N, C-alpha and C positions, 0 to 999 in steps of 0.2 A: 503494499500499500504506500509506503514512504518512496516513491520512485517518481521521476519526472521524464518519461521516455520520450522519444521522438513522437511516438503516435499520440501523446498528451499535448503536443504543441499545435498550435494553429499555424498552418504552413499553406493552406489551400487559398490561392488568390481569390476564387468566388467566395468563400466563406469570409474572408477578411472584409471584402468590399460589403458584402451582406451586413455584417457586423457593423461596420462604420456608417452604413446608408439608414439601417433601420433599427439599429440597437438602442438601448437606453444606456444612461450613463449617470453617475453620480462622483461626487468628490469626497474623498476622505485624505486630508492633507497628510502627507505629500502625493498621494495617488489620485488619479482618474481612472475609476473602475467602469469599463464599457461592456455590456452584456447583452446577450439576446438567447431566447429559448426558441429551439426549433424541434418540430416534431419529425417522426420517423415516416416515411422514408426520406433520406437525403440526397437521393439520386435526382429528385426533381430540381434541386437546387444547384447541384453542381453540374449536371448535364442538362442544359436548358435546351428546349426546342430550337432547332436551327431551320431557316429556310430551305425550302426544297432545293437539294443541290443539283439537280438534273436541270430544274428550269434556269437557275443562275449560271450553269456551267456552259462554256464555249465548246465542250466536247459533245459531238453527235451521237457517239456510241458509249453508253454507259457500261456496256460489257467489259470495255478496256479497264475501267476503274474497278470493277468488280473481280476482275481476274488478279489485279494487282493487290487487292486487300480484301480477302475474303469476308471479313466482318465489316464491309463498307458502310452499309446504313445504320450500324449500331456503333455506340462508343463505349468504352469501358470507363467505369468509375475509377478515378485515379486512386493509388493507395493512401495518399495522405488526406483524402476525403472521407475516409471510413472512419466510423467510431467504434474503436476498441474500449474507450473510456467515455463516461458520461460528459466530461468537460473537455474542450479544447482551449489552451491558454496560450495568450500572446503577451510577451513581457517587452516593454519598449521604454527607453530613455532618451530624452530629447538631446539632439547635438547641439541645439541652439543655447542650452542652459549648461552643457558639459562638453567643452571643445574637444578635450583628449579621449580618444577611443578607449585608453586604458581605464579612464574614470567611468566611463558608460559601462564598460563590460563589468568592473568591480561592482558597481550598483546593480546590475543585471544579475550578477552572481548572487548577491545578497538577497534579491527579491526572489530568485528561482529557489534558494535553499529555504526561506521562510514559507513561500507558497508549498513546496514538496512537503514539509513538516506539518503543515496545517490545512492541507486540501481536503481532509477528510469531513470538514465542517460544511462543504457544500456536495460534497460526493454523496453523503448519506440521503440527500433528497432525491436523488436520481436511481436509487436501486430499484430494480424490477419495473422501470417505466419506459414509455415510448417517447421520452422528451431528452434533448441534449442541450448542453449549454455552450455558447462560445463567449470566451471571456478574454478582454484585454485589461492588462495592468500597465498603466503608463505612469511613470515617476515623473512629477513635475516639480520638484524641489530644486533649489540651486545648490544645495551642499551635499557632500558626500555623507549619507547617514552611517551610524554605527549598526550593527547588526541586532542587537537588543531593541533600538528604536524601530528599525524596519520590520522585525517579527512582531512587535506590538501592533503597529499600524496595519499589518497584513491581517492579522486576526481579527481587529476591529472592521477591517473592510470587508472581509469574507462573512463576518457575521452579519453586518448589515445586507450584504448581497443575499445571504441565505434567507433574511426576513422578506427581502423584496420578491426572491423567487418563490418562496413559499406560497405566497398570495397568488401569484400568477399561476403557479402549477394547479392549486386548488381550483382556480377559475376555469383553467382548461379542461380539469376532469370534470367538471359540472357541464360542460358544453358538449 
């Protein structure tokens, strides 16, 4: 449970775009927490319907395309879009406030460690449910924090997020 694997990280471009366009957010200084609840199946989000390829194509014989790519009309879901864990998390530190990459990486390392140790606060909400969460933790502070401060603020942020998500999941289950 106390891991932060690649499959738990938010890497998919479509998910990031969806999170920052439609997601909710709140501030818990020095963090901005952006989140979005999505329902299963996720393929509809990742693989958006595309226009008729044959109509837009200049190729007159679609058989040529079908021979080159046997799965032509179908697309596969990318591996970074599958949910093996209930929450996908993105951690970011602004280069506007922290010019040195070493400082940004150090802050991200502190946040990742704090999140890794305390993620069970929100994971417990999503057990045996068809809901998933996209989460972005954005550090907005101007100084380099100590680990104890970071962990305290992450715990407060995750508890506030839990209360917001709990209300939303109950609302979804009612409908």
